[in-house]
ZADO-1210 file (C-alpha; in nm, 4 decimals, padded with zeros to 6 digits):
<atoms>
<atom x="00.0318" y="-03.0263" z="00.1769" code="MET" pos="1"/>
<atom x="00.0012" y="-03.3153" z="-00.0813" code="SER" pos="2"/>
<atom x="00.1180" y="-03.3249" z="-00.4071" code="GLU" pos="3"/>
<atom x="-00.2725" y="-03.4328" z="-00.4935" code="ASP" pos="4"/>
<atom x="-00.3707" y="-03.0976" z="-00.3193" code="GLU" pos="5"/>
<atom x="-00.3181" y="-02.6767" z="-00.3884" code="SER" pos="6"/>
<atom x="-00.3793" y="-02.3703" z="-00.2526" code="TRP" pos="7"/>
<atom x="-00.6599" y="-02.1278" z="-00.5549" code="ASP" pos="8"/>
<atom x="-00.6738" y="-01.7872" z="-00.4725" code="LEU" pos="9"/>
<atom x="-01.0444" y="-01.8824" z="-00.4527" code="ASP" pos="10"/>
<atom x="-00.9546" y="-02.0430" z="-00.1783" code="ASP" pos="11"/>
<atom x="-00.8572" y="-01.7744" z="00.0611" code="LEU" pos="12"/>
<atom x="-01.1135" y="-01.6236" z="00.2958" code="PRO" pos="13"/>
<atom x="-01.2746" y="-01.2826" z="00.1297" code="GLU" pos="14"/>
<atom x="-01.4772" y="-01.1740" z="00.3817" code="GLY" pos="15"/>
<atom x="-01.5933" y="-00.7725" z="00.4863" code="GLU" pos="16"/>
<atom x="-01.2286" y="-00.6855" z="00.6311" code="ASP" pos="17"/>
<atom x="-01.0390" y="-00.8972" z="00.2734" code="SER" pos="18"/>
<atom x="-00.8562" y="-00.6175" z="00.1216" code="GLN" pos="19"/>
<atom x="-00.5851" y="-00.8534" z="-00.0686" code="LEU" pos="20"/>
<atom x="-00.4943" y="-00.7598" z="-00.4415" code="GLU" pos="21"/>
<atom x="-00.2366" y="-00.9611" z="-00.6715" code="TRP" pos="22"/>
<atom x="-00.0327" y="-00.8293" z="-00.9015" code="TRP" pos="23"/>
<atom x="00.1881" y="-01.1029" z="-01.1106" code="ASP" pos="24"/>
<atom x="00.4580" y="-00.9631" z="-01.3260" code="PHE" pos="25"/>
<atom x="00.6822" y="-01.1431" z="-01.5804" code="ASP" pos="26"/>
<atom x="00.8899" y="-00.8746" z="-01.6046" code="ASP" pos="27"/>
<atom x="01.1444" y="-00.7320" z="-01.2925" code="ARG" pos="28"/>
<atom x="01.1506" y="-00.3759" z="-01.4429" code="ALA" pos="29"/>
<atom x="00.7962" y="-00.3409" z="-01.4747" code="GLU" pos="30"/>
<atom x="00.6975" y="-00.4404" z="-01.1298" code="MET" pos="31"/>
<atom x="00.9741" y="-00.2748" z="-00.9883" code="ILE" pos="32"/>
<atom x="00.7716" y="00.0257" z="-01.1452" code="GLU" pos="33"/>
<atom x="00.4555" y="-00.0581" z="-01.0088" code="ALA" pos="34"/>
<atom x="00.5467" y="-00.0609" z="-00.6617" code="VAL" pos="35"/>
<atom x="00.7839" y="00.2303" z="-00.7174" code="VAL" pos="36"/>
<atom x="00.5037" y="00.4091" z="-00.8551" code="GLY" pos="37"/>
<atom x="00.1963" y="00.2860" z="-00.6062" code="ASP" pos="38"/>
<atom x="00.4222" y="00.3386" z="-00.3089" code="ILE" pos="39"/>
<atom x="00.4384" y="00.7145" z="-00.4141" code="LYS" pos="40"/>
<atom x="00.0859" y="00.7814" z="-00.4703" code="PHE" pos="41"/>
<atom x="00.1134" y="00.6506" z="-00.0672" code="ILE" pos="42"/>
<atom x="00.3115" y="00.8889" z="-00.0598" code="ILE" pos="43"/>
<atom x="00.1725" y="01.1679" z="-00.1813" code="GLU" pos="44"/>
<atom x="-00.2393" y="01.1036" z="-00.0676" code="SER" pos="45"/>
<atom x="-00.0360" y="01.1179" z="00.2908" code="ALA" pos="46"/>
<atom x="00.0983" y="01.4239" z="00.2156" code="LEU" pos="47"/>
<atom x="-00.1930" y="01.5963" z="00.0696" code="ASP" pos="48"/>
<atom x="-00.3871" y="01.4036" z="00.3732" code="ALA" pos="49"/>
<atom x="-00.2054" y="01.6194" z="00.6483" code="ARG" pos="50"/>
<atom x="00.0733" y="01.6958" z="00.5341" code="GLY" pos="51"/>
<atom x="00.3692" y="01.4402" z="00.6101" code="GLU" pos="52"/>
<atom x="00.4037" y="01.0687" z="00.5700" code="ALA" pos="53"/>
<atom x="00.5469" y="00.7448" z="00.8047" code="LEU" pos="54"/>
<atom x="00.6604" y="00.4652" z="00.5980" code="LEU" pos="55"/>
<atom x="00.8447" y="00.1706" z="00.7420" code="ALA" pos="56"/>
<atom x="01.0513" y="00.0000" z="00.4730" code="LEU" pos="57"/>
<atom x="01.2423" y="-00.3252" z="00.4462" code="PRO" pos="58"/>
<atom x="01.6196" y="-00.4141" z="00.3730" code="VAL" pos="59"/>
<atom x="01.6990" y="-00.7120" z="00.1608" code="SER" pos="60"/>
<atom x="01.8425" y="-00.7777" z="-00.1919" code="ASP" pos="61"/>
<atom x="01.5084" y="-00.8458" z="-00.2934" code="GLU" pos="62"/>
<atom x="01.4144" y="-00.5080" z="-00.2158" code="ALA" pos="63"/>
<atom x="01.6990" y="-00.2844" z="-00.2797" code="MET" pos="64"/>
<atom x="01.6333" y="-00.1786" z="-00.6731" code="PRO" pos="65"/>
<atom x="01.2613" y="-00.1068" z="-00.5428" code="VAL" pos="66"/>
<atom x="01.4331" y="00.1160" z="-00.3153" code="LEU" pos="67"/>
<atom x="01.6843" y="00.2991" z="-00.4842" code="GLU" pos="68"/>
<atom x="01.4099" y="00.3417" z="-00.7960" code="ALA" pos="69"/>
<atom x="01.1927" y="00.5262" z="-00.5210" code="LEU" pos="70"/>
<atom x="01.4392" y="00.7324" z="-00.3794" code="ALA" pos="71"/>
<atom x="01.4855" y="00.8682" z="-00.7526" code="GLU" pos="72"/>
<atom x="01.1393" y="01.0094" z="-00.7624" code="GLN" pos="73"/>
<atom x="01.0664" y="01.3669" z="-00.7207" code="GLN" pos="74"/>
<atom x="00.8903" y="01.2882" z="-00.3616" code="ILE" pos="75"/>
<atom x="00.8412" y="01.6145" z="-00.0905" code="LYS" pos="76"/>
<atom x="01.1191" y="01.4194" z="00.0796" code="TRP" pos="77"/>
<atom x="01.1520" y="01.6197" z="00.3812" code="LYS" pos="78"/>
<atom x="00.8174" y="01.5566" z="00.4793" code="TYR" pos="79"/>
<atom x="00.8749" y="01.1545" z="00.4714" code="VAL" pos="80"/>
<atom x="00.9769" y="00.9572" z="00.7745" code="THR" pos="81"/>
<atom x="01.0940" y="00.6623" z="00.7192" code="ILE" pos="82"/>
<atom x="01.1942" y="00.3856" z="01.0293" code="ILE" pos="83"/>
<atom x="01.3280" y="-00.0167" z="00.8883" code="PRO" pos="84"/>
<atom x="01.0593" y="-00.2815" z="00.9510" code="THR" pos="85"/>
<atom x="01.3284" y="-00.4287" z="01.1150" code="ASP" pos="86"/>
<atom x="01.7374" y="-00.4070" z="01.2234" code="ASP" pos="87"/>
<atom x="02.0318" y="-00.5617" z="01.3558" code="TYR" pos="88"/>
<atom x="02.1822" y="-00.4507" z="01.7273" code="LEU" pos="89"/>
<atom x="02.5153" y="-00.3257" z="01.5546" code="VAL" pos="90"/>
<atom x="02.6860" y="-00.0126" z="01.4825" code="PRO" pos="91"/>
<atom x="02.5177" y="00.2103" z="01.2443" code="VAL" pos="92"/>
<atom x="02.8397" y="00.2002" z="01.0655" code="ASP" pos="93"/>
<atom x="02.8092" y="-00.1518" z="01.0288" code="ASP" pos="94"/>
<atom x="02.7658" y="-00.2750" z="00.6579" code="PRO" pos="95"/>
<atom x="02.4487" y="-00.5374" z="00.8105" code="ARG" pos="96"/>
<atom x="02.2747" y="-00.1825" z="00.9735" code="SER" pos="97"/>
<atom x="01.9937" y="-00.1619" z="00.7882" code="HIS" pos="98"/>
<atom x="01.8830" y="00.2274" z="00.8767" code="VAL" pos="99"/>
<atom x="02.2360" y="00.2855" z="00.7687" code="LYS" pos="100"/>
<atom x="02.0970" y="00.1695" z="00.4186" code="THR" pos="101"/>
<atom x="01.8152" y="00.3924" z="00.4173" code="LEU" pos="102"/>
<atom x="01.9459" y="00.6618" z="00.5275" code="ALA" pos="103"/>
<atom x="02.1931" y="00.6793" z="00.2457" code="GLN" pos="104"/>
<atom x="02.0046" y="00.6220" z="-00.0164" code="LEU" pos="105"/>
<atom x="01.6888" y="00.8848" z="00.1633" code="PHE" pos="106"/>
<atom x="01.8661" y="01.1264" z="00.4189" code="MET" pos="107"/>
<atom x="02.0049" y="01.2686" z="00.0786" code="THR" pos="108"/>
<atom x="01.7253" y="01.3319" z="-00.0747" code="ARG" pos="109"/>
<atom x="01.6231" y="01.5187" z="00.2507" code="GLY" pos="110"/>
<atom x="01.3937" y="01.2361" z="00.4362" code="ALA" pos="111"/>
<atom x="01.3786" y="01.2238" z="00.7491" code="ARG" pos="112"/>
<atom x="01.4707" y="00.7934" z="00.8272" code="VAL" pos="113"/>
<atom x="01.4684" y="00.6708" z="01.2302" code="LEU" pos="114"/>
<atom x="01.6515" y="00.4443" z="01.3467" code="PRO" pos="115"/>
<atom x="01.4290" y="00.1224" z="01.5979" code="ILE" pos="116"/>
<atom x="01.7821" y="-00.0311" z="01.7084" code="ALA" pos="117"/>
<atom x="02.0755" y="00.0550" z="01.9393" code="THR" pos="118"/>
<atom x="02.3869" y="-00.0865" z="01.9880" code="GLU" pos="119"/>
<atom x="02.3002" y="-00.3017" z="02.2827" code="ASN" pos="120"/>
<atom x="02.4380" y="-00.6429" z="02.4476" code="ASP" pos="121"/>
<atom x="02.0645" y="-00.6364" z="02.5923" code="ASP" pos="122"/>
<atom x="01.8652" y="-00.6737" z="02.3583" code="TYR" pos="123"/>
<atom x="01.5340" y="-00.6972" z="02.5686" code="HIS" pos="124"/>
<atom x="01.6289" y="-00.3758" z="02.6652" code="LEU" pos="125"/>
<atom x="01.6636" y="-00.2673" z="02.2853" code="ALA" pos="126"/>
<atom x="01.4103" y="-00.3839" z="02.2516" code="GLY" pos="127"/>
<atom x="01.2362" y="-00.1445" z="02.5072" code="GLY" pos="128"/>
<atom x="01.4123" y="00.1383" z="02.3351" code="ALA" pos="129"/>
<atom x="01.2794" y="00.0360" z="02.0166" code="ALA" pos="130"/>
<atom x="00.9139" y="00.0501" z="02.0933" code="ASP" pos="131"/>
<atom x="00.9779" y="00.3804" z="02.2907" code="ALA" pos="132"/>
<atom x="01.0624" y="00.5516" z="02.0188" code="ARG" pos="133"/>
<atom x="00.8060" y="00.4108" z="01.8058" code="LEU" pos="134"/>
<atom x="00.5188" y="00.5506" z="02.0758" code="GLN" pos="135"/>
<atom x="00.7067" y="00.8836" z="01.9832" code="ASP" pos="136"/>
<atom x="00.6092" y="00.8677" z="01.6538" code="THR" pos="137"/>
<atom x="00.3378" y="01.0042" z="01.4896" code="LYS" pos="138"/>
<atom x="00.1854" y="00.6389" z="01.4533" code="TRP" pos="139"/>
<atom x="-00.0123" y="00.4706" z="01.2459" code="PRO" pos="140"/>
<atom x="00.2559" y="00.4422" z="00.9689" code="PRO" pos="141"/>
<atom x="00.0644" y="00.5354" z="00.6122" code="ASP" pos="142"/>
<atom x="00.2661" y="00.2316" z="00.4346" code="LEU" pos="143"/>
<atom x="00.4278" y="-00.1136" z="00.6129" code="ILE" pos="144"/>
<atom x="00.6137" y="-00.3013" z="00.3422" code="TRP" pos="145"/>
<atom x="00.6872" y="-00.6487" z="00.4922" code="LEU" pos="146"/>
<atom x="00.9357" y="-00.9099" z="00.2834" code="GLY" pos="147"/>
<atom x="00.9059" y="-01.2983" z="00.3204" code="MET" pos="148"/>
<atom x="01.1777" y="-01.5288" z="00.4116" code="GLY" pos="149"/>
<atom x="01.1870" y="-01.9250" z="00.3345" code="GLU" pos="150"/>
<atom x="01.0004" y="-02.0000" z="00.5937" code="ASP" pos="151"/>
<atom x="00.7356" y="-01.7756" z="00.6589" code="GLY" pos="152"/>
<atom x="00.9011" y="-01.4871" z="00.8532" code="SER" pos="153"/>
<atom x="00.8440" y="-01.0837" z="00.7786" code="THR" pos="154"/>
<atom x="01.0257" y="-00.8272" z="00.9191" code="ALA" pos="155"/>
<atom x="01.2429" y="-00.9497" z="01.2157" code="GLY" pos="156"/>
<atom x="00.8890" y="-01.1943" z="01.2962" code="LEU" pos="157"/>
<atom x="01.1626" y="-01.4654" z="01.3043" code="VAL" pos="158"/>
<atom x="01.2026" y="-01.8499" z="01.4829" code="GLU" pos="159"/>
<atom x="01.2800" y="-01.7040" z="01.8366" code="SER" pos="160"/>
<atom x="01.1898" y="-01.7890" z="02.1906" code="ALA" pos="161"/>
<atom x="01.1018" y="-01.3580" z="02.1604" code="ASP" pos="162"/>
<atom x="00.8768" y="-01.4765" z="01.8962" code="LEU" pos="163"/>
<atom x="00.5358" y="-01.5139" z="02.1185" code="GLU" pos="164"/>
<atom x="00.6033" y="-01.2060" z="02.2309" code="GLU" pos="165"/>
<atom x="00.5951" y="-01.0357" z="01.9191" code="ALA" pos="166"/>
<atom x="00.3228" y="-01.2152" z="01.7562" code="LEU" pos="167"/>
<atom x="00.0745" y="-01.1731" z="02.0929" code="GLU" pos="168"/>
<atom x="00.1594" y="-00.9409" z="02.2797" code="GLY" pos="169"/>
<atom x="00.0305" y="-00.6214" z="02.4150" code="PRO" pos="170"/>
<atom x="-00.1118" y="-00.4563" z="02.1415" code="LYS" pos="171"/>
<atom x="00.0040" y="-00.1645" z="02.2774" code="GLU" pos="172"/>
<atom x="00.3730" y="-00.2421" z="02.2475" code="LYS" pos="173"/>
<atom x="00.5526" y="-00.1206" z="01.8653" code="ARG" pos="174"/>
<atom x="00.8530" y="-00.3335" z="01.8561" code="ALA" pos="175"/>
<atom x="01.0380" y="-00.6283" z="02.0430" code="VAL" pos="176"/>
<atom x="01.3577" y="-00.7770" z="02.0359" code="GLY" pos="177"/>
<atom x="01.4320" y="-01.0707" z="01.9191" code="ILE" pos="178"/>
<atom x="01.7489" y="-01.3388" z="01.9862" code="MET" pos="179"/>
<atom x="01.7193" y="-01.5626" z="01.6861" code="PRO" pos="180"/>
<atom x="01.7180" y="-01.9564" z="01.7414" code="ASP" pos="181"/>
<atom x="01.9615" y="-02.0237" z="01.5100" code="ASN" pos="182"/>
<atom x="02.1940" y="-01.7551" z="01.6725" code="GLY" pos="183"/>
<atom x="02.2171" y="-01.5189" z="01.4758" code="ASP" pos="184"/>
<atom x="02.2985" y="-01.1711" z="01.5777" code="THR" pos="185"/>
<atom x="01.9859" y="-00.9878" z="01.7982" code="PRO" pos="186"/>
<atom x="01.7490" y="-00.7711" z="01.5897" code="LEU" pos="187"/>
<atom x="01.5000" y="-00.5368" z="01.6773" code="VAL" pos="188"/>
<atom x="01.1802" y="-00.6014" z="01.4504" code="THR" pos="189"/>
<atom x="00.8270" y="-00.4536" z="01.5049" code="ILE" pos="190"/>
<atom x="00.5179" y="-00.6468" z="01.6509" code="THR" pos="191"/>
<atom x="00.2348" y="-00.8058" z="01.4291" code="LYS" pos="192"/>
<atom x="-00.0062" y="-00.5351" z="01.6343" code="ALA" pos="193"/>
<atom x="00.2139" y="-00.2675" z="01.4770" code="ALA" pos="194"/>
<atom x="00.1986" y="-00.4004" z="01.1622" code="ILE" pos="195"/>
<atom x="-00.1641" y="-00.4751" z="01.1209" code="CYS" pos="196"/>
<atom x="-00.2847" y="-00.0888" z="01.2695" code="GLU" pos="197"/>
<atom x="-00.0790" y="00.0290" z="00.9064" code="ALA" pos="198"/>
<atom x="-00.3054" y="00.1864" z="00.6893" code="ARG" pos="199"/>
<atom x="-00.1544" y="00.0238" z="00.4052" code="THR" pos="200"/>
<atom x="00.0422" y="-00.3061" z="00.3570" code="VAL" pos="201"/>
<atom x="00.2626" y="-00.3933" z="00.0526" code="LEU" pos="202"/>
<atom x="00.4175" y="-00.7299" z="00.0207" code="VAL" pos="203"/>
<atom x="00.7030" y="-00.8373" z="-00.2305" code="LEU" pos="204"/>
<atom x="00.7110" y="-01.2093" z="-00.3386" code="LEU" pos="205"/>
<atom x="00.9700" y="-01.3556" z="-00.5620" code="ASN" pos="206"/>
<atom x="00.8846" y="-01.6194" z="-00.7621" code="GLY" pos="207"/>
<atom x="00.5785" y="-01.8825" z="-00.7962" code="ALA" pos="208"/>
<atom x="00.6953" y="-02.0874" z="-00.5382" code="GLY" pos="209"/>
<atom x="00.6303" y="-01.7358" z="-00.2707" code="SER" pos="210"/>
<atom x="00.3382" y="-01.7155" z="-00.4299" code="GLN" pos="211"/>
<atom x="00.1991" y="-02.0447" z="-00.3143" code="MET" pos="212"/>
<atom x="00.3775" y="-02.0468" z="00.0197" code="TYR" pos="213"/>
<atom x="00.1865" y="-01.7255" z="00.0830" code="LEU" pos="214"/>
<atom x="-00.1221" y="-01.8159" z="-00.0342" code="GLU" pos="215"/>
<atom x="-00.1095" y="-02.1392" z="00.2296" code="GLN" pos="216"/>
<atom x="00.0148" y="-02.0007" z="00.5271" code="ALA" pos="217"/>
<atom x="-00.2768" y="-01.6916" z="00.4146" code="ILE" pos="218"/>
<atom x="-00.5320" y="-02.0042" z="00.3916" code="GLY" pos="219"/>
<atom x="-00.4511" y="-02.1606" z="00.7761" code="GLU" pos="220"/>
<atom x="-00.5398" y="-01.8195" z="00.9483" code="GLY" pos="221"/>
<atom x="-00.4349" y="-01.8132" z="01.2933" code="ALA" pos="222"/>
<atom x="-00.2894" y="-02.1320" z="01.3381" code="GLY" pos="223"/>
<atom x="-00.0648" y="-02.1183" z="01.0795" code="SER" pos="224"/>
<atom x="00.2678" y="-02.1872" z="01.1634" code="MET" pos="225"/>
<atom x="00.4377" y="-01.8993" z="00.9226" code="ALA" pos="226"/>
<atom x="00.4489" y="-01.5990" z="01.0799" code="SER" pos="227"/>
<atom x="00.3147" y="-01.4358" z="00.7696" code="ILE" pos="228"/>
<atom x="00.0531" y="-01.6224" z="00.7876" code="GLY" pos="229"/>
<atom x="-00.0168" y="-01.4680" z="01.1649" code="ARG" pos="230"/>
<atom x="-00.0103" y="-01.1831" z="01.0926" code="VAL" pos="231"/>
<atom x="-00.2619" y="-01.1629" z="00.8058" code="PHE" pos="232"/>
<atom x="-00.5115" y="-01.3098" z="00.9606" code="ALA" pos="233"/>
<atom x="-00.5389" y="-00.9999" z="01.1991" code="ASP" pos="234"/>
<atom x="-00.4779" y="-00.7898" z="00.9087" code="LEU" pos="235"/>
<atom x="-00.7681" y="-00.5844" z="00.7986" code="SER" pos="236"/>
<atom x="-00.6336" y="-00.3173" z="00.6147" code="VAL" pos="237"/>
<atom x="-00.5553" y="-00.2477" z="00.2390" code="PRO" pos="238"/>
<atom x="-00.3190" y="-00.5141" z="00.1479" code="VAL" pos="239"/>
<atom x="-00.1089" y="-00.5037" z="-00.2500" code="ASP" pos="240"/>
<atom x="00.0873" y="-00.8808" z="-00.2799" code="ILE" pos="241"/>
<atom x="00.3571" y="-00.8222" z="-00.5778" code="TYR" pos="242"/>
<atom x="00.4688" y="-01.1068" z="-00.7290" code="VAL" pos="243"/>
<atom x="00.7677" y="-01.1637" z="-00.9693" code="GLU" pos="244"/>
<atom x="00.7657" y="-01.5024" z="-01.1808" code="ASN" pos="245"/>
</atoms>
């Protein structure tokens, strides 16, 4: 994008399938309260409709204040199942384990927290095991919460030789193993197809720069170099995007 060009929300596609809502906050506490309130509403609506709720949640520095506040809410947690959107292939007692963090927050409240990753030397096999595990859950999730990396990655959809399988693999596949190009720890992530099946998607961004990046990625659609842009190209469910300015 040149210095003379800029993206505006009015430039984004708004066809019949577009259900994007943008929410800007100058106060972090207000944003946390709003996000928690909306997630609580989604859970309670699912409990009213089906008697249970399924959430896919991220674990990151940006997400933690919201997760901690959410765990304090008076919700019928015993009817709620939580999975991580992605997780490293590390022992469950490893500080990097996302399922460990979620379990510490929500199992103590009575929620069911399921791992999608297991310690496995073969990340392809780990991805297959995660997919089989998710095939046994009562799909689709009532909510999938996404973050966004500086490179436009989301969930565990990071630069990798395995990325195309995660983005454009079989529609029925819900999870795959990923070996990041940066040589970091292998991981398991939910796929683009799985994200697009969610009843609701939530995105949390930090700063106007992140908002501009996401606006550009959405505008680029399926041709975007950013994973999150390619995900949004196929999203046709309600999406709430919260931005802390």
